[in-house]
N, C-alpha and C positions, 0 to 999 in steps of 0.2 A: 087315790086319796094321799094327801101330804103326809110325809113322816115328820116325827119331831125334830129330827136333825135338818129336814128341809125347812121346816117352819123357822128353827132357831137361826139358820144360815139366811133366810130371807129377812128376818127381823133385824138381823145383824147390818144386812146389806142397805137396808132402809135406813136405819140410824145413821150408817156412813153417809149416804146420799143427803139426810138432813143436816148432817154436821158439815158436808161441802157447800151445801146451799147457804147455810149460816155464815161461813167463812167468805163466799163469794160477795153475799151482800154486804158483809162487813168492810171488804176491800172496796167494792163499789161506793160505799159511803164515805170512806176514808178518800177515794179519789176526788169524789165531788167536794168533800170539805176541802182538801187540799186546792183543788181548782178555785173554789171561792176565795180562800185565804190568798192564792198566788195572784188571783186577778184584782183582789182588794175591791170586790163589788164592781169591777169593771171601770173602774175610774182611775186609780192611781198607776196600775201596771201599763194600762193602755196609753195613759198620758205620757210616761216615761218613754214608751216605745215610739209614740208619736213625735216627741220632742227629739231623739237621737235619730229617726229616720228622715224627719224633714229638716232639721236643723234650722229651723226658722220661726219666729214668733210674728205672726201677722196680727196687726192691730188697727184699731179704730182710734184716732187720735183723741177725737170728742169724749169717746167714753174711757179711754185710758185716763185723760185728766180729772174725770169724774171718779174714777176708782182710786186713782193714786197708786202708784208702783210701789210693790212691798219688796224690801231686800233683806233675804233671810240672814240670821246670825250664823257665825260658824260654830258658836257653842250655845247651849240652851238660853234662851231670852229670860231676862230677870223683869221684863216689863210688867208693871203692876196691872191688877186686873180692872180694866177700864167700866166693868159692869156692876150691875147692883145684885143684890142679894135675891135668890129666887122666891117667888111666892110661895106660899104653903100649899100642899098639896102632893100627891104622888101619882106616878104614871099609872094608866090603867092597862091593865093585862087582857088584851084583847086579841082574838085571832078567828079568822073568818074561813070556811070551807071553799068559798068560791067567789070570784069577782062579782061585785055588784051589778044589777041591771042599769043600765044606762037611763038616767032621768034627767041630766042637766039639757039644757037648751043648746042646741049646737050653733044656733044664730047669736048667741049672746056671749057676753064677756062675764068673766068671773074675777073676783079679786079675792087672794086668799091672804091674810094679814097674820103675819107672824109676830105676836107680841111678846118680843124676848126681854130677857134682864138687861140687855145692851141697847134696847130701842126698838120700834116697830120697823117691821121690814115688810110693806106690801109688795104683792107679787100679782101682776095682771097675767091672767090664763085666759088662753085661746081654745075654748071648746069646739070651734069648727076643724082646728088643725090636729088636736089631740084629744078628742072625746073621751076615750077609755081613762087617760090621764086624769083628765079634770074630773071626771065623774068619780074616779077613785078617791082624789083628795077631797072631793065635796063630801063624799059618803063618810071617808075616815074622819074628817074635822068635826062633821056633824055628830060622830060618837065621842069625841073627845079624845081620838087616838094620838094626838101630837101634844096635848097639854102636858107640860111638866117634863117633856123630852129634852135632852141634851143634844146639841149640836157636837158630834164627838170627833170630828176630824177637820183639820185645817192643813192645806198643802200649798207652799209657798215657794216650791221649785218646780220647774217643769210646767206644772199647771198650776193655776191659782184659784182655789176653790174651798168652800167652806161645806162640809157635808151634814146633813140632818135627817131626820125621818126614822130613827131606829129608837124604838122605845127601849131596848135593852143598853144602849148606848154603847155596843161593842162593835157595830159594823156587820153583825150576823143577824139582826132582827128584821123581821117583816109580817105583814098582815096575815100570811096564811094562804094567800092567792097572788098569782102573777098576773101583770098586764101586758099587752103586746106592744112592742116598739111602734111609736108614731111620729109623722112629721119630721123624718130623717133627711128629707130634699128641703128642708126650711132654707130659703134664700139667705138667713143670716150666718150659716154654717159655709161660707166660702172659703176655700182653701184649707179645709179640715181645721178651722179654728172656731171655738165657740167663744163668742165676744163678751167682754165684760157687761154685767146685767142678765145674763141669760140665767134661767133655772132650768135644770134637766134631770132626768131620771138616771140613779145609778142602777147598775145592774150586774149580771155574772158572765157577761159577754167577755170570751177569750179570744183576742184578735190573731192569736197563733194557731188556734184550732178552729177557730170559727164557730165554737158551741157556746151556747148561753144566749140565745137571741130570744127577744120576748120574754124575759126574766125579771122586769121591774116589778118592784113591791111598794114600798113605802118610802125608800130612802132616796134622797134628792141632793143636788148640790147645787151652790149658788156660785156664780164666777164673778169675782171681783176684780180681774185681770184677764184680758185676752189670752185664752189657753188653747196650745195647739193639741186638738184632739179629733181623731176621725169621727165622722157622723155616725155613731153607734149608740147614742144615747139620747132618749126622747127629749127636744126641747120643748117646754109646754108653758114657760113663763117668762115675765120680763119685770126685773126688780125696779121700783121706782126710784127717783133721784134722792129722796129721803133715805130710802132703805139702802141705797149704795153707800150713804154717808155712814150708817151703821155698820154695814159690812167692812167697810175701810177701815173703821175704828178696830172691829174685831181682828181683822188681819194684821194692822200694825203692831198689835199686842203679841204677835208671834205664837208659836208652838212650842211644846215641852221639850222637844228633843234637840232643837237647834240645828236640825239636819235637813228641815223643809217639809217633813211630814209627820203630824202628830196631834196629841191633843191640844186644842186651842188654850192658851194662856188665859184668855178671855172665857169666864164662866158663862157660856151661851146656853141658856135654857128658854125654851120657849114655854113660858108661863100659860099662854092661851093662844090657840089658833082659831080664826073664823073664816069662813067663805061667803061672799056675798055676791049676787047677781047683779050686773048693772048693764 
């Protein structure tokens, strides 16, 4: 029979173990959070690493001309906002427990049209090469997930991208599920360069540790100038010529830090997103 003293000691030990478990869990969550911040959702950090390790920007002349090179300022840009006022409405607070079942036709092309305050950005998506990604956007867009969301990050040094798809507008939001990496051997990604006009998934991949694969959610980046990046981010779409003009206008307005990475000076809000099968 267990004595009162033995029972007291047992309860104390169990309490101590619970405290240790909570502390371990808190440390683990902190590490994950710091890893996410450090990798800047797998785009900015790895882009910088790629830039310094390759020391080369390989480009396609035709696409470079279409996108127009953007030179960052040494101090915060004072460029006027070239975009219109956002449509009335608010972001839907949606979260889902698991990736939706694939319902897209893998033999078809899908066009996602981002109707932004700066103009329309049509994106042709390839369901055959990136079925999970295209299916996810088809699902989210039909739920109104992207409507009224801001494109929260513009990078004009090292890599040249506009990042969107976060309802929180902080770079930390997502749909509640992740999707696998796809199409990483796409022929467009020659020499570890994402060419201008490419749309790819942001993720939590950490090039230094190799962790964070298959961690895509809803955030994606639009490349307005050839960008040196390892093939770790699912390329799933191509921006139309008209869309590239809109993207170039956004990029030329600069970002708010003047250091080449910050919030766009242009108020880029996706008033409405649609997906159509073609």
